[in-house]
C-alpha positions in Angstrom: 68.8 100.8 91.8 66.6 98.9 94.2 64.2 97.8 91.8 66.9 97.0 88.8 68.6 94.8 91.6 65.5 92.9 92.6 64.7 92.5 89.1 67.9 90.5 88.6 67.9 88.8 91.6 64.4 87.6 90.9 64.9 86.1 87.6 67.8 84.5 88.7 66.2 82.5 91.5 62.9 82.0 89.2 65.6 80.6 86.7 66.7 78.0 89.5 69.5 79.6 91.6 69.5 79.2 95.3 71.2 82.6 95.9 71.6 85.8 93.8 73.2 89.1 94.7 73.7 92.2 92.8 76.4 95.3 93.0 75.5 98.4 91.1 78.2 100.8 90.9 78.7 104.6 89.9 82.3 105.8 90.2 83.7 109.1 89.2 87.7 109.1 88.9 90.4 112.0 88.6 94.1 111.3 87.9 96.5 113.9 87.2 100.3 112.7 86.5 102.8 115.2 86.3 106.6 114.9 85.8 109.1 117.6 85.9 106.4 120.1 86.0 104.7 118.8 82.8 101.2 117.1 83.1 102.0 113.7 81.5 98.4 112.6 82.0 95.0 114.2 83.0 92.2 111.7 83.1 88.5 112.3 84.4 86.4 108.9 83.7 83.0 107.4 85.1 82.7 103.8 85.8 78.9 102.7 85.8 77.2 99.0 85.9 76.3 96.1 87.9 77.8 92.8 88.5 75.6 89.8 89.6 76.2 86.5 90.9 74.3 83.5 90.9 74.7 80.2 92.9 73.6 76.8 93.3 75.0 73.4 95.5 78.4 75.1 95.5 78.1 76.5 92.0 79.0 80.0 91.2 78.7 82.3 88.2 79.0 85.7 87.7 78.2 88.4 84.8 78.8 92.3 84.5 76.6 94.5 82.6 76.4 98.2 81.6 72.6 97.9 80.7 71.0 99.3 83.5 67.5 98.9 82.3 64.8 96.8 83.9 65.0 94.3 80.6 68.7 94.2 80.9 69.3 93.4 84.7 66.4 90.5 84.3 68.2 89.0 81.1 71.2 88.9 82.9 70.1 87.7 86.0 68.6 84.8 84.2 71.4 83.9 82.0 73.8 84.0 84.8 71.5 81.8 86.5 71.4 79.4 83.8 75.4 79.4 83.7 75.5 78.3 87.3 73.2 75.6 86.7 75.3 74.5 84.1 78.6 74.4 85.9 77.1 72.7 88.9 77.7 69.0 87.9 81.5 70.2 87.9 81.8 71.4 91.6 83.9 69.4 94.1 82.0 70.3 97.1 78.2 71.1 97.6 77.7 74.0 100.4 74.7 76.5 100.9 74.9 80.2 101.3 73.6 82.0 104.1 74.0 84.6 106.4 72.6 88.1 108.0 70.6 90.4 106.0 71.4 94.3 106.5 69.0 97.4 105.2 70.9 100.5 105.4 71.5 103.6 103.5 74.8 105.5 104.4 75.1 109.2 103.0 78.9 109.9 103.3 78.8 113.8 103.6 82.0 115.9 102.5 83.4 119.3 103.3 84.6 119.7 99.5 83.2 117.5 96.5 85.8 116.6 94.0 83.4 117.6 91.3 83.1 121.1 92.9 87.1 121.5 92.2 87.8 122.4 88.6 90.3 120.3 87.0 92.4 123.4 86.3 92.8 124.0 90.3 93.5 120.1 90.9 96.2 120.6 88.2 97.6 123.6 89.8 97.7 122.0 93.3 99.7 119.1 91.4 102.1 121.6 90.2 102.7 123.5 93.2 103.8 120.3 95.0 105.8 118.9 91.7 107.8 122.5 92.3 108.6 121.7 96.1 111.4 119.1 95.5 113.4 121.2 93.0 113.0 124.4 95.0 114.3 122.4 98.0 117.9 121.5 96.7 119.5 121.9 93.2 120.5 118.1 93.3 117.0 117.2 92.7 116.8 116.1 89.3 113.7 114.4 88.6 110.3 114.7 90.1 107.0 112.9 89.8 103.6 113.9 91.5 100.2 111.9 91.0 97.1 112.9 92.3 93.8 110.5 92.1 90.4 110.9 93.9 87.5 108.6 93.5 84.0 108.9 94.5 81.8 105.8 94.2 78.1 105.2 94.9 77.5 101.6 95.4 73.9 99.6 95.9 74.4 95.7 97.2 71.5 93.5 97.3 70.8 89.8 97.6 68.6 87.2 98.0 68.7 86.8 101.6 67.0 90.3 101.7 70.1 92.6 102.1 69.6 96.1 100.5 72.4 98.4 101.3 73.7 101.5 99.5 76.9 103.5 100.5 79.1 106.3 99.2 82.9 106.6 99.4 85.4 109.3 98.7 89.0 108.9 98.6 91.6 111.2 97.6 95.2 110.4 97.3 98.5 112.6 96.4 102.1 110.8 95.9 105.3 112.3 95.2 108.8 110.8 94.0 112.0 112.5 93.7 115.3 111.8 92.4 118.7 113.3 93.6 122.1 113.1 92.0 125.3 113.9 93.3 128.4 112.7 91.1 127.4 109.2 90.1 125.3 108.9 93.3 121.7 108.6 92.4 119.1 108.2 95.0 115.1 108.1 94.7 112.6 108.7 97.4 108.6 108.0 97.7 106.0 109.5 99.7 102.2 108.9 99.6 99.3 110.7 101.6 95.6 108.9 101.1 92.7 109.4 103.4 89.0 109.0 103.0 87.2 112.0 102.7 86.9 115.1 100.4 89.4 117.5 98.6 89.5 119.1 102.1 91.9 116.1 103.2 94.3 117.6 100.4 94.3 121.2 102.0 95.8 119.6 105.2 99.6 120.8 105.7 101.0 117.0 105.3 99.7 116.7 101.9 100.4 119.7 100.8 104.3 119.7 102.0 104.5 116.2 100.7 106.9 117.2 97.6 109.3 118.7 100.1 109.0 115.6 102.2 110.0 113.5 99.7 112.9 115.9 98.5 114.4 116.1 102.1 114.5 112.1 101.9 116.1 111.9 98.6 118.8 114.3 99.7 119.5 112.0 103.1 120.1 109.2 101.3 122.9 110.8 99.3 124.9 110.4 102.5 123.8 107.1 103.5 125.9 104.0 103.0 125.4 100.0 102.0 125.5 97.9 104.7 126.5 94.1 105.0 124.0 91.2 105.2 124.0 89.1 108.5 121.8 88.5 111.6 121.0 91.4 113.4 118.6 92.9 115.9 116.0 94.9 114.0 113.6 97.6 115.2 110.7 98.1 112.3 109.2 101.8 111.9 105.4 102.0 111.8 105.4 101.9 108.1 108.0 99.1 107.3 106.1 97.1 110.5 102.4 97.7 108.7 103.7 96.4 105.5 105.3 93.0 107.3 101.6 92.6 109.1 99.7 93.0 106.1 101.8 91.3 103.5 103.2 88.2 105.5 100.4 87.7 107.9 97.1 89.7 106.9 97.2 87.7 103.3 97.7 84.3 104.8 94.2 85.5 107.2 92.1 85.7 104.3 89.6 82.7 104.9 89.5 81.8 101.0 93.0 80.4 101.4 91.5 77.5 103.6 89.5 75.6 101.4 92.5 76.2 98.6 95.0 74.7 101.5 97.4 77.6 100.6 98.2 79.3 104.0 100.6 78.9 106.5 98.0 79.3 109.1 95.6 76.4 107.9 95.6 74.1 111.3 96.5 77.8 113.5 93.1 78.9 114.6 93.1 79.0 118.3 96.6 78.3 118.5 99.7 80.4 119.7 101.6 82.5 116.4 103.6 85.1 118.6 104.4 86.1 122.1 101.8 87.0 124.7 102.1 90.3 123.7 101.7 90.7 120.2 98.0 92.1 118.9 96.9 92.3 115.2 93.8 93.6 113.9 92.1 94.6 110.8 89.8 97.8 111.4 87.5 99.0 108.6 85.9 101.1 111.2 88.4 103.4 111.8 87.1 107.1 110.8 88.6 108.7 108.0 91.3 105.9 106.9 91.6 104.8 103.2 90.7 101.4 104.0 87.6 102.1 105.8 83.7 101.2 104.9 80.5 100.7 106.5 79.4 97.6 104.5 81.6 95.2 102.2 80.9 94.2 98.5 78.4 91.5 99.6 76.4 94.2 101.6 77.7 92.7 105.2 78.2 95.1 108.0 82.0 96.2 108.6 83.5 95.4 112.5 86.9 95.1 113.8 88.6 91.9 113.3 90.8 90.5 115.7 93.2 88.6 113.7 95.7 87.9 116.7 94.7 88.3 120.4 97.7 87.9 123.4 99.5 85.8 120.6 96.6 83.5 119.4 95.1 83.6 116.3 91.3 84.1 116.9 89.8 85.6 113.6 89.9 85.4 110.0 88.8 87.5 106.9 85.7 86.2 105.5 83.0 86.7 103.0 79.7 84.9 103.1 81.2 82.0 101.5 84.1 80.9 103.4 82.0 81.7 106.9 79.4 79.3 105.9 82.1 76.5 104.3 84.3 77.0 107.6 81.3 77.3 110.0 82.4 80.9 111.3 80.7 84.2 111.1 80.8 86.4 108.4 82.5 89.7 109.1 82.5 92.0 106.5 85.5 91.4 104.4 84.6 90.6 101.1 85.8 93.4 98.6 86.1 93.9 95.0 88.0 96.4 93.0 84.4 97.3 90.9 80.9 96.0 89.7 83.2 93.9 87.1 85.0 91.7 89.4 83.8 89.2 92.1 84.2 90.0 95.6 87.1 88.4 97.3 88.2 88.2 101.2 90.2 91.0 101.5 91.9 93.4 104.3 91.1 97.1 105.0 93.2 98.6 107.3 95.6 96.2 109.0 97.6 96.9 111.9 100.1 95.7 114.9 98.4 97.2 118.0 100.5 99.4 120.3 102.4 98.0 123.2 104.1 99.7 126.2 107.4 100.5 124.9 108.7 104.0 124.8 110.6 104.2 121.2 113.5 105.8 122.8 114.0 103.1 125.2 113.3 100.5 123.0 116.6 102.0 121.0 118.8 102.5 123.9 118.0 98.9 124.9 119.2 97.7 121.6 122.9 97.6 121.8 123.7 96.5 118.2 121.0 96.8 115.6 119.5 98.4 112.9 116.4 100.5 112.5 114.7 99.9 109.1 112.1 102.5 107.6 109.7 102.7 105.1 109.3 100.3 102.1 110.3 99.8 98.5 109.6 96.5 97.6 109.3 92.6 98.4 107.5 89.5 97.8 105.7 87.2 100.0 104.4 83.2 99.8 101.4 83.2 102.4 101.2 79.3 101.8 104.8 78.9 103.3 104.9 82.3 105.2 108.3 83.4 103.6 108.7 87.0 103.1 111.5 89.4 101.7 110.9 93.6 102.2 113.3 95.9 101.1 113.1 98.8 103.2 113.8 102.5 101.9 116.4 103.5 104.2 117.4 102.6 107.9 119.9 103.6 110.6 122.6 101.6 112.7 122.3 101.4 116.0 125.4 100.9 118.0 125.5 101.2 121.7 121.7 101.9 122.3 122.2 105.1 119.8 121.0 106.0 116.4 124.3 106.1 113.8 125.1 105.9 110.1 121.9 106.1 107.6 122.2 102.7 105.4 120.2 102.2 102.5 119.8 98.7 100.2 118.9 97.1 103.4 116.0 94.1 103.1 114.4 92.0 105.9 113.5 88.4 105.1 112.3 85.2 107.1 109.5 82.9 107.8 106.5 85.0 109.6 105.9 82.6 112.5 109.2 82.6 113.3 109.8 86.3 112.9 106.4 87.1 115.0 108.1 85.0 117.6 111.0 86.8 118.1 109.1 90.2 118.8 109.9 91.2 122.0 109.3 94.9 122.0 106.3 96.8 120.6 106.5 100.7 121.0 103.7 102.6 122.5 103.6 105.1 119.2 101.2 104.3 116.0 101.2 105.7 112.8 99.1 104.5 109.5 100.5 104.6 105.9 98.0 104.6 102.6 98.2 101.8 100.1 96.9 99.8 97.1 96.7 96.0 97.6 96.6 93.5 95.0 95.0 90.2 94.8 94.0 88.2 91.8 94.1 90.8 89.5 92.1 93.4 91.7 93.4 96.5 93.2 92.1 97.9 96.5 92.5 100.7 98.8 93.9 100.2 102.2 95.9 101.3 105.2 98.8 99.6 107.2 100.9 100.4 110.1 101.6 100.3 113.9 104.2 101.0 116.3 107.8 100.7 116.1 108.6 97.0 117.0 111.7 94.9 118.0 112.4 91.5 116.5 115.7 89.7 117.7 118.2 88.1 115.7 116.4 88.1 112.3 118.4 88.1 108.6 119.1 91.0 107.2 120.1 91.5 103.7 122.8 93.9 102.5 124.9 94.7 99.4 
C-alpha cells in the first residue's frame, strides 16, 4: 500500500499540486437485522479502494478509485491534481497546507476476530437476544434486533511525509421492544457498541440487552404524559452526553469558523459556562467506539479539552482548519470511508465528572424532573439552539423520585443552558452512537455524569 500511495502522491505533486494525501481502505462488514424472530436482512460486504486529494493555493480536489494498481493510482493522482489546478482561480481565500508528519503502524489485536465466527453463529446470537423481550412479558408485541461488526485496515500517507497504517474493530448490538396494553403502546431502544472483537459481544450487558429493552418498554406502559413548563432538570449521563455532543460539540468543529456557522465563533478563550464545567473529546480512551490512534489525515489523536473550568479552550481541527485559524492540528479529521473527504468530527465526547453525589443532587432538588436517555431531537450550531426528547423521565417531588413520565423534552440555547448547570455528579457513563454530518456517518460515544440545570424550558403534551 505504501508504494501505491506514494505513486499517487508523487504524480499529484509532479502535476502541480502543492499538497496531496491518500487513504487506502479495506473494510469488511456484517449486518444482521431480525424482526420478531425472523431474519429480514443478513449482509456481509467488503469496501476496498482509495481516496486521493490534491491541493494548491486554497483549492481542493478529491477523487476515489477502486483501481489499486500502480498505474491506476498514478493516473488518479495526476487527474485530481489537474482538477485542483483548474479550480484554483475560483477560490476566495488562498492558504497553505502544513502540519506534522507521523510514521507508525498500529496492529489492533483481537481475542476473537469477526471473521472466525461463522455467520450461522452470529445469526443464532441475534436470535437469542431477539427472543428475550417476548420471554420477559407477554405484553411485548414486537421486537427488532440488529447486529453489526466492522473490521477496517486503513493506510494514510501525504506529501508532508506522513505514513500511517492502523486497524479498527467495531461490534454493535441494538434491541428495540414494543409493548402494548389495551390502546397504550410504548417502545424502548437499547444499544451497546464498543471497540474490540466478538469477545465484547459475549459480555453480560450485550447478551442481556433484549431483556433490558423489554423491561423499559413495560415500565413505560405505567408512565404518564407531563405538562410543559420551566423546571429544574437533572439529566442522566446519556441525555447529558447527547446535549454535549449535539448542541456544543458540533459547534466546536473548526470548519464552522471559516464558514461563520457556529455560535462559538468569538468565544475561544472566553467563558461559556460555570467554572465547574469541563467538556472534553477524547479518542484515546481504551475500548470506546469513538477511539482511534490516528485520524483520517494521519494526525496522531489526543484528548481535546474543549472547555476547561468554564472557558472554551480548544476546537476540533483538521490540517486545513488548524492552518487557517493559526492553531495546532489535534487529530479530529474523520471520514465515513475512502469515498468521502475527511471533516472535523468528534470522537468520544463528554462532560467530565464533578463532586456531587447523585442521591444528594436529587435530594437537593425540591421540585423538578429527572430526564433519561434520548429519543430524537434537533440542533442548530450556528445559533446554539436545540431540542431533545428524552425517552422517559421521573418527577422529583420534595427531593424524592416520583412518577415516571414520558413525552418530555429539553430545549433551549446551549450557552444559556450551560450557564444554569449548578451541580455535576461524580458518576460517569458513556453511550454508543453514530454521528451524521454532511451526509457522512461515523461511530462515536457520548456521555458524562448526572448534571442539574436550574429553570430550563421543558416540553410536554
